[in-house]
C-alpha positions in Angstrom: 3.1 -54.8 120.6 3.5 -55.4 124.2 7.3 -56.2 123.7 7.7 -53.4 121.2 6.0 -50.8 124.0 8.5 -52.4 126.4 11.2 -51.7 124.1 10.3 -48.1 123.7 9.6 -47.7 127.2 13.3 -48.5 127.6 14.8 -46.6 125.3 12.8 -43.7 126.8 14.1 -44.4 129.8 17.8 -44.3 128.7 17.3 -41.3 126.7 15.9 -39.8 130.2 18.9 -40.7 132.1 21.5 -39.3 129.5 19.6 -36.0 130.1 19.3 -36.3 133.7 22.9 -37.1 133.9 24.1 -33.9 132.0 23.5 -35.1 128.4 26.7 -37.2 128.4 26.2 -40.8 127.3 29.4 -42.2 129.6 27.4 -41.2 132.5 24.8 -43.9 132.2 27.4 -46.3 132.7 26.7 -45.3 136.5 23.6 -46.9 136.5 24.9 -50.3 135.5 25.9 -52.3 138.1 26.6 -56.0 137.6 27.2 -57.1 141.3 23.8 -55.7 142.0 22.0 -57.3 139.2 23.5 -60.4 140.2 22.3 -60.0 144.0 19.0 -59.1 143.0 18.8 -62.2 140.9 20.2 -64.4 143.4 17.6 -63.2 145.9 14.3 -63.0 143.6 14.7 -66.4 141.7 15.1 -68.7 144.5 11.9 -66.8 146.2 9.8 -67.5 142.9 11.2 -71.0 142.5 10.3 -71.8 146.5 7.2 -70.4 146.0 6.4 -72.3 142.9 5.4 -69.2 140.7 8.3 -69.6 138.3 6.1 -71.3 135.8 3.3 -69.1 136.0 5.4 -66.1 135.8 6.9 -67.5 132.3 3.5 -68.1 131.3 2.4 -64.5 132.0 4.3 -63.3 129.4 2.8 -65.8 126.8 -0.5 -64.8 128.0 0.1 -61.2 128.0 1.3 -60.9 124.7 -1.0 -63.3 122.9 -4.6 -61.8 123.3 -6.1 -63.9 120.8 -5.1 -67.2 122.2 -7.7 -68.7 124.7 -6.8 -69.5 128.0 -8.3 -70.8 131.3 -9.5 -68.7 134.2 -7.2 -70.7 136.7 -4.2 -70.1 134.4 -4.8 -66.2 134.2 -5.3 -66.2 138.1 -2.1 -68.0 138.7 -0.2 -65.7 136.1 -1.7 -62.5 137.8 -0.7 -63.9 141.0 3.1 -64.8 139.7 3.5 -61.3 138.5 2.3 -59.9 141.7 4.8 -62.0 143.6 7.4 -61.1 141.5 6.9 -57.5 141.8 6.8 -57.7 145.5 9.9 -59.8 145.6 12.1 -57.2 143.4 10.9 -54.9 145.9 11.9 -56.7 148.9 15.1 -57.4 147.3 15.9 -53.9 146.4 15.1 -52.9 149.6 17.4 -55.3 151.4 20.1 -54.7 148.9 19.4 -50.7 149.6 19.7 -51.3 153.3 22.6 -53.6 153.7 25.2 -51.2 152.2 23.5 -48.2 153.8 23.9 -49.8 157.1 27.8 -50.7 156.3 28.2 -47.1 155.6 27.0 -45.8 158.7 28.9 -48.3 160.7 32.2 -47.9 158.7 31.9 -44.2 159.5 30.7 -44.4 163.3 33.3 -42.2 164.5 33.5 -39.2 162.2 31.0 -39.0 159.1 32.6 -37.9 155.8 29.3 -36.9 154.3 30.7 -36.4 150.8 31.8 -40.1 150.9 28.9 -41.5 152.7 26.6 -39.7 150.0 28.5 -41.6 147.5 28.3 -44.9 149.3 24.5 -44.3 149.9 24.3 -43.3 146.0 25.6 -46.4 145.1 23.4 -48.5 147.6 20.4 -47.2 146.1 20.8 -48.7 142.9 18.8 -51.7 144.0 15.8 -49.4 144.4 16.3 -48.0 141.2 16.3 -51.6 139.6 13.2 -52.8 141.6 11.3 -49.8 140.4 12.5 -50.4 136.5 11.3 -54.0 136.9 7.9 -52.9 138.8 7.1 -50.5 135.8 8.1 -53.3 133.1 5.8 -55.8 134.9 2.7 -52.9 135.8 1.2 -53.1 132.2 1.7 -56.9 132.0 -0.4 -57.4 135.3 -2.9 -55.0 134.1 -3.2 -56.8 130.6 -3.6 -60.1 132.3 -6.2 -58.5 134.9 -8.3 -57.0 131.7 -8.1 -60.3 130.0 -9.5 -61.9 133.1 -12.1 -59.9 133.7 -13.1 -60.2 129.9 -12.9 -64.1 130.4 -15.2 -63.7 133.7 -17.7 -61.4 131.7 -17.6 -64.3 128.9 -18.5 -66.9 131.3 -21.2 -65.0 133.2 -22.6 -64.5 129.7 -22.6 -67.8 129.0 -23.7 -69.0 132.2 -26.4 -66.5 132.3 -27.7 -67.7 129.1 -27.6 -71.2 130.0 -29.4 -70.5 133.0 -32.3 -68.8 131.1 -32.6 -71.7 129.0 -32.6 -74.0 131.8 -35.5 -71.8 133.2 -37.4 -71.8 129.9 -37.0 -75.6 129.5 -38.5 -75.9 133.1 -41.3 -73.6 132.4 -42.0 -75.5 129.3 -41.8 -78.7 131.0 -44.1 -77.2 133.8 -46.9 -75.9 131.3 -46.9 -79.4 129.3 -47.3 -81.1 132.8 -50.3 -79.2 133.9 -51.9 -79.6 130.5 
């Protein structure tokens, strides 16, 4: 169900972008920029590998999609942290990918600024921010789903601990009553 909702979301984004760009399907090509995608991948993947969260990030999709399968509390916490780190890494890479071409544009037009050409450069330079926001939008429901599952697991553990504590206290009271007799 989660993957289906992501697919529906992406289709709605594409339809929205088609209408936003004037109703022409060919204009959506302006949002597809392979050098930007490669740059973001080359910035984000090493960060995740160095931080050691790549395995937990992959597990997050498994844990988020399969609600019925039991999971450990530590595993859910690591998955939540990995998804949060991935979102921050994508935003950091997106900002870096935006600032480098923008600064290059301003340095290139240091003497006389051609506003129309500069705006085109900045528009292309803002594509990494667009990609970072799309990845964050996809990862937000996953993080929320993992947090909800973590909270449910904590509540179940508290109930189990609470009932075990009650049973323990009851046993102590019963033992105390037997000793006094």
